[in-house]
C-alpha positions as CSV (number, residue, x, y, z in Angstrom):
1,M,18.4,-16.4,-17.9
2,R,19.6,-17.8,-14.6
3,S,18.3,-21.2,-15.4
4,T,20.2,-21.3,-18.8
5,M,23.3,-19.3,-18.0
6,N,26.4,-20.9,-16.5
7,I,29.5,-19.1,-15.2
8,Y,32.5,-20.8,-13.6
9,K,36.2,-20.4,-13.0
10,R,38.5,-22.5,-15.1
11,K,41.7,-24.2,-13.9
12,D,43.8,-21.7,-15.9
13,G,42.3,-18.9,-13.8
14,R,40.0,-17.5,-16.5
15,Y,36.2,-17.3,-16.2
16,E,34.0,-19.1,-18.7
17,G,30.3,-18.4,-19.3
18,R,27.6,-19.3,-21.8
19,I,24.3,-17.9,-23.0
20,P,21.5,-19.4,-25.0
21,I,21.4,-18.0,-28.5
22,D,19.1,-20.4,-30.5
23,R,17.6,-23.8,-30.7
24,D,18.4,-26.7,-33.0
25,D,15.9,-28.7,-35.0
26,K,15.0,-30.8,-32.0
27,G,14.3,-27.7,-29.9
28,K,17.5,-28.1,-27.8
29,L,19.2,-24.9,-26.7
30,K,22.4,-23.8,-28.5
31,Y,24.9,-21.8,-26.6
32,Q,27.6,-19.2,-27.2
33,Y,30.7,-19.3,-25.0
34,F,32.7,-16.4,-23.5
35,Y,36.0,-16.2,-21.7
36,A,37.6,-13.4,-19.6
37,R,40.3,-12.8,-17.0
38,T,37.8,-11.2,-14.5
39,L,34.2,-12.0,-13.6
40,K,33.2,-8.4,-14.3
41,E,34.7,-8.5,-17.8
42,L,32.9,-11.8,-18.5
43,K,29.5,-10.5,-17.4
44,Q,29.9,-7.4,-19.6
45,K,30.7,-9.5,-22.6
46,M,27.7,-11.7,-22.0
47,L,25.4,-8.7,-21.5
48,D,26.7,-7.1,-24.7
49,A,25.9,-10.3,-26.5
50,Y,22.3,-10.2,-25.2
51,R,21.9,-6.6,-26.3
52,Y,23.1,-7.0,-29.8
53,T,21.9,-10.5,-30.8
54,N,19.4,-10.5,-33.7
55,G,17.4,-13.4,-32.4
56,S,13.7,-12.5,-32.1
57,E,13.5,-14.6,-28.8
58,S,16.5,-12.9,-27.3
59,I,15.9,-12.2,-23.6
60,C,17.5,-8.8,-23.7
61,R,15.0,-7.7,-26.3
62,K,12.1,-8.2,-24.0
63,S,10.1,-5.0,-23.6
64,L,9.3,-3.4,-20.3
65,K,5.7,-4.2,-21.1
66,E,6.5,-8.0,-21.4
67,L,8.5,-8.0,-18.2
68,S,5.7,-6.0,-16.3
69,L,3.1,-8.5,-17.3
70,E,5.4,-11.4,-16.4
71,W,6.0,-9.8,-13.0
72,L,2.2,-9.4,-12.5
73,S,1.7,-13.1,-13.2
74,S,4.4,-14.0,-10.8
75,I,2.9,-12.2,-7.8
76,K,-0.8,-12.9,-8.5
77,L,-0.9,-15.8,-6.0
78,R,1.5,-14.3,-3.5
79,V,-0.3,-11.0,-2.7
80,K,-3.8,-10.1,-1.6
81,Q,-6.3,-9.5,-4.4
82,S,-6.7,-5.8,-3.4
83,S,-2.9,-5.4,-3.6
84,Y,-2.8,-7.1,-7.0
85,C,-5.4,-4.8,-8.3
86,C,-3.4,-1.8,-7.3
87,Y,-0.3,-3.1,-9.0
88,E,-2.2,-4.0,-12.1
89,R,-3.7,-0.5,-12.3
90,I,-0.2,1.0,-12.0
91,V,1.2,-1.2,-14.7
92,T,-1.7,-0.9,-17.2
93,K,-2.5,2.8,-16.6
94,H,0.9,4.3,-16.1
95,I,4.0,2.1,-16.9
96,I,2.8,0.4,-20.1
97,P,1.2,3.5,-21.8
98,Y,4.3,5.5,-21.3
99,F,7.0,3.0,-22.3
100,M,4.9,1.1,-24.8
101,D,7.0,-1.6,-26.4
102,I,10.4,-0.1,-25.7
103,S,13.1,-2.8,-25.1
104,Y,13.9,-3.1,-21.4
105,S,17.6,-3.0,-22.1
106,D,17.2,0.4,-23.8
107,I,15.8,1.9,-20.6
108,D,18.2,3.8,-18.4
109,T,18.2,6.1,-15.4
110,A,17.7,9.2,-17.6
111,K,14.6,7.7,-19.3
112,I,13.0,6.8,-15.9
113,N,13.7,10.3,-14.5
114,E,11.9,11.7,-17.6
115,F,9.1,9.3,-16.8
116,V,8.9,10.6,-13.2
117,E,8.8,14.2,-14.4
118,Y,6.0,13.4,-16.9
119,E,3.9,11.6,-14.3
120,L,4.3,14.5,-11.9
121,A,3.2,16.9,-14.6
122,Y,0.7,15.0,-16.8
123,G,0.2,11.6,-15.2
124,K,-3.5,11.8,-14.4
125,S,-6.2,10.4,-16.7
126,N,-4.9,10.6,-20.3
127,G,-2.5,13.4,-19.5
128,V,-5.2,15.7,-18.0
129,G,-3.7,16.8,-14.6
130,S,-0.8,15.9,-12.5
131,L,-0.3,13.0,-10.1
132,S,0.5,13.4,-6.4
133,V,4.0,12.8,-5.2
134,K,2.8,9.8,-3.2
135,M,1.2,8.2,-6.2
136,V,4.4,8.7,-8.3
137,R,6.4,7.1,-5.4
138,D,4.0,4.1,-5.5
139,I,4.5,3.8,-9.3
140,L,8.3,3.9,-8.8
141,S,8.1,1.3,-6.1
142,T,6.2,-1.0,-8.5
143,L,8.8,-0.3,-11.3
144,K,11.5,-1.1,-8.8
145,S,9.9,-4.5,-8.1
146,I,9.7,-5.2,-11.8
147,S,13.4,-4.3,-12.3
148,K,14.3,-6.6,-9.4
149,Y,12.3,-9.4,-11.1
150,A,14.2,-8.8,-14.4
151,E,17.5,-8.7,-12.6
152,Y,16.8,-11.9,-10.7
153,K,15.3,-13.9,-13.5
154,Y,17.2,-12.7,-16.5
155,D,20.3,-11.0,-15.0
156,L,19.4,-7.8,-16.7
157,S,20.9,-4.6,-15.3
158,N,18.7,-2.5,-13.0
159,P,18.1,0.9,-14.4
160,I,16.2,2.3,-11.4
161,K,19.1,2.1,-8.9
162,N,20.0,5.8,-9.3
163,V,16.6,7.2,-10.1
164,F,15.5,10.5,-8.5
165,I,12.7,9.7,-6.0
166,P,10.5,12.7,-5.4
167,K,10.3,13.8,-1.8
168,Y,6.9,13.2,-0.2
169,E,5.9,15.7,2.6
170,R,3.0,14.5,4.7
171,K,0.4,17.1,5.4
172,N,0.3,18.0,9.0
173,I,-3.5,18.3,9.7
174,P,-4.3,19.0,13.3
175,V,-6.2,16.2,15.0
176,L,-9.5,16.9,16.6
177,N,-9.1,19.0,19.8
178,D,-10.9,18.5,23.1
179,S,-13.8,20.8,22.1
180,E,-14.3,19.1,18.7
181,R,-14.2,15.7,20.2
182,L,-16.8,16.6,22.8
183,K,-19.1,18.2,20.2
184,L,-18.8,15.1,18.0
185,K,-19.4,12.6,20.8
186,N,-22.4,14.5,22.1
187,Y,-23.9,14.7,18.6
188,L,-23.4,11.0,18.0
189,L,-25.0,10.0,21.3
190,D,-28.0,12.3,20.7
191,N,-28.5,11.1,17.1
192,L,-27.6,7.4,17.4
193,N,-28.1,5.3,14.3
194,C,-26.0,2.6,12.5
195,G,-23.7,5.1,10.8
196,N,-23.1,7.3,13.9
197,L,-22.5,4.2,16.0
198,G,-19.7,3.3,13.6
199,I,-18.2,6.7,14.0
200,L,-18.4,6.4,17.8
201,I,-16.6,3.0,17.7
202,T,-13.9,4.5,15.5
203,M,-13.4,7.4,17.9
204,Y,-12.6,5.0,20.7
205,S,-10.8,2.2,18.7
206,G,-8.8,3.9,16.0
207,L,-10.1,1.6,13.3
208,R,-9.4,2.2,9.6
209,I,-12.4,3.1,7.6
210,G,-12.4,-0.3,5.7
211,E,-12.2,-2.1,9.0
212,V,-15.2,-0.4,10.6
213,C,-17.2,-1.0,7.3
214,A,-16.4,-4.7,7.6
215,L,-17.5,-5.0,11.3
216,K,-20.3,-7.3,12.1
217,W,-22.2,-7.5,15.4
218,G,-20.5,-10.9,15.9
219,D,-17.2,-9.1,16.1
220,I,-18.3,-7.3,19.3
221,D,-17.4,-9.3,22.4
222,L,-19.4,-7.7,25.2
223,E,-18.3,-10.2,27.8
224,N,-14.6,-9.4,27.3
225,G,-15.2,-5.8,26.3
226,T,-13.4,-6.0,23.0
227,V,-14.0,-5.6,19.3
228,H,-12.3,-8.2,17.1
229,V,-10.8,-6.9,13.8
230,K,-10.4,-9.6,11.2
231,K,-11.7,-8.1,7.9
232,T,-11.6,-5.0,5.8
233,I,-13.7,-3.7,2.9
234,Q,-12.5,-1.7,-0.1
235,R,-13.6,-1.1,-3.7
236,I,-11.2,-2.7,-6.2
237,T,-11.0,-3.4,-9.9
238,D,-13.2,-6.3,-11.1
239,N,-11.1,-8.6,-13.2
240,S,-14.0,-10.6,-14.5
241,G,-13.6,-9.1,-18.0
242,S,-15.8,-6.0,-17.7
243,I,-14.1,-2.7,-18.7
244,N,-13.6,-0.2,-16.0
245,K,-15.8,-2.1,-13.6
246,T,-15.2,-2.2,-9.9
247,M,-16.5,-4.4,-7.0
248,L,-16.8,-4.2,-3.3
249,Y,-14.2,-6.6,-1.8
250,L,-14.3,-8.1,1.7
251,G,-10.9,-9.5,2.6
252,D,-8.2,-9.7,5.2
253,P,-6.9,-6.6,6.8
254,K,-3.7,-4.7,5.7
255,S,-1.3,-7.1,7.5
256,T,-1.2,-9.9,10.1
257,A,-0.7,-7.3,12.8
258,S,-4.0,-5.7,11.8
259,V,-5.9,-8.8,13.0
260,R,-6.4,-7.8,16.6
261,D,-8.6,-7.4,19.6
262,I,-9.2,-3.8,20.8
263,P,-10.6,-3.1,24.3
264,L,-13.4,-0.5,24.3
265,P,-14.4,2.0,27.0
266,E,-17.2,0.9,29.2
267,F,-19.7,3.5,28.1
268,V,-19.2,2.5,24.4
269,L,-19.8,-1.2,25.4
270,K,-23.0,-0.2,27.2
271,I,-24.3,1.5,24.1
272,L,-23.4,-1.4,21.9
273,G,-25.1,-3.8,24.2
274,E,-28.3,-1.7,24.1
275,N,-28.3,-1.6,20.3
276,K,-27.0,-5.1,19.5
277,K,-28.5,-6.8,16.4
278,D,-28.1,-10.1,14.6
279,Q,-24.5,-11.2,14.9
280,N,-24.2,-11.8,11.1
281,S,-25.4,-8.3,10.2
282,F,-23.0,-5.4,9.5
283,I,-22.9,-2.7,12.2
284,L,-23.0,0.2,9.8
285,S,-26.1,-1.0,7.9
286,G,-27.8,-3.3,10.4
287,T,-28.3,-5.7,7.5
288,K,-26.3,-8.5,5.7
289,K,-25.2,-5.8,3.1
290,P,-22.2,-3.7,4.0
291,V,-21.7,0.0,3.7
292,E,-18.7,0.9,1.5
293,P,-16.0,3.3,2.6
294,R,-16.9,6.1,0.2
295,T,-20.4,6.2,1.5
296,M,-19.1,6.2,5.1
297,Q,-16.8,9.1,4.2
298,Y,-19.9,11.1,2.9
299,R,-21.8,10.3,6.1
300,F,-19.0,11.5,8.3
301,K,-18.7,14.8,6.4
302,A,-22.4,15.4,6.9
303,V,-22.0,14.7,10.6
304,L,-19.1,17.2,10.9
305,K,-21.2,19.8,9.2
306,A,-24.1,19.2,11.5
307,C,-21.7,19.6,14.5
308,G,-20.2,22.8,13.2
309,I,-16.7,21.1,13.0
310,R,-14.2,21.7,10.2
311,E,-14.3,19.3,7.4
312,V,-11.6,16.6,7.8
313,N,-11.0,13.1,6.4
314,F,-12.5,10.1,8.3
315,H,-8.9,8.8,8.8
316,L,-8.2,11.8,11.1
317,L,-10.3,9.9,13.7
318,R,-7.5,7.3,13.7
319,H,-4.8,10.0,14.2
320,T,-6.9,11.6,16.9
321,Y,-7.2,8.3,18.8
322,A,-3.5,7.6,18.6
323,T,-2.6,11.1,19.8
324,L,-5.1,10.9,22.6
325,C,-3.8,7.5,23.8
326,I,-0.2,8.9,24.0
327,E,-1.4,12.0,25.8
328,K,-3.2,9.8,28.3
329,G,0.1,8.0,29.1
330,F,-0.4,4.8,27.0
331,D,2.7,2.8,26.3
332,I,3.8,3.4,22.7
333,K,4.0,-0.4,22.0
334,A,0.4,-0.8,23.3
335,V,-0.8,2.0,21.0
336,S,1.1,0.4,18.0
337,E,-0.7,-2.9,18.7
338,L,-4.1,-1.2,19.1
339,L,-3.7,0.4,15.7
340,G,-2.5,-2.8,14.1
341,H,0.9,-1.5,13.0
342,T,3.8,-3.8,12.2
343,N,6.3,-1.7,14.2
344,V,6.2,1.3,16.5
345,N,8.1,3.6,14.1
346,I,4.9,3.8,11.9
347,T,2.9,4.8,15.0
348,L,5.4,7.5,16.1
349,N,6.1,8.9,12.7
350,R,2.6,9.0,11.2
351,Y,0.0,8.9,13.9
352,V,1.2,10.7,17.0
353,H,0.6,14.5,16.9
354,S,1.3,16.5,20.1
355,S,-0.9,19.6,20.5
356,I,0.6,22.9,21.5
357,E,-1.2,22.6,24.8
358,A,0.4,19.2,25.5
359,K,3.8,20.6,24.6
360,K,3.2,23.5,27.0
361,R,2.3,21.0,29.8
362,Y,5.5,19.1,29.1
363,V,7.6,22.2,29.2
364,E,6.0,23.3,32.5
365,R,7.7,20.2,34.1
366,L,11.0,21.9,33.5
367,N,10.2,24.8,35.9
368,I,12.3,24.9,39.0
369,A,10.2,24.7,42.2
C-alpha cells in the first residue's frame, strides 16, 4: 500500500489522500480520493474504504495466511536457514491452521488472545496436548513480525499491540556441584572415547551442544591453547519437497558473537594432543561424519547414569561452566565473550547461578573482625 498510497497537506489546510481501487483496461491503477481536516481522520477514512471495498484484489481483504506466506518469502534470504525453518514451522503448523483464510483486517486483539489460550491448552500436534509457554511466546513473536510487515507494507493496523503475552518462568535447575563435577571428570578421564572427550571439552569451554557436535580436530589450536568455534549442527526441516522430512544442518553459530576462540585448561589441551586425529574429522565421531545433538544428549544421559549423577540436560554443562567462572573471579564481560553472548545481560540473567555455599562465603565477608 505504501508504494501506491499518497497523503499530503493541501494549501487550504486540509489533508488529501488516495488509495488504489481498480485498474483500467490498460492495467493502469485507478484511485479513490479522500479529504479531511486532520491526518487521523483522513487515515481512518482510507482504512474504512479498504475494509469495505468489494474488489477481489483489495489489500485489506488479504488473509493472515497470505500475509504470513508473503512475510516468509520476504525473510528467506535475510535469515539463517535454520531460523527460517523455525519460522516456517510456526506459520504452517500453528498460525495458518488456526486462522485459516480469515481476513487480516477482521483479526483483533480479542481473537489473538483466544488464539493464545487455545495454543496454551491444545496447541500440540493436532490438538493433542498443550504447548509450553516459551513456545507460545515464540509463536506470538512470529505473529508480531508478520503484523509489522503488514503495517509497514500495507499500512494495515497492528492487532497484536495489546495482546496478552503469557509470562515465562525459567526453571531454576541447580548446576552441577563440586562433587558431581569431580565424579563426572574422573569418569570421563577413566573412560576416554570420542563422545566423552566432547563432554570434557564442554565442561571446560561452555560450548552449546550444536557447537561441540560441529567441532573438528582442525578447530583445536594446541599451539595457542584454544578451541575455535565457527560452526554449529542442528536438525532442521528439509524443504526439498519431502513431507515431514528433516536433515542434519551444518551452519554458522547462533550469532556473530558466537564465532569465538576459547582458551582451554592445560590438562585438557594435553589430553587433546594425545588423542588428536585427522584435522578434517569430527571430534565426537573421529570420522568425517558428525554426531547429531540428539545422539549426544542420549550419550550424556548414559554417562550421568554410570556416574550416579542426577539426570540433567546437556545444556546444564554450559550453565555450570558460566557459574564456575564467576565463582573463580572471572570478569563478567570475559565470561559473556567466552559463552558467545551478544551482551552481558544474557550471561547474568540466564547463566550465572550462585550456590548457597557461595552465598554463605560472600556473607561471611560482612563479619566484623
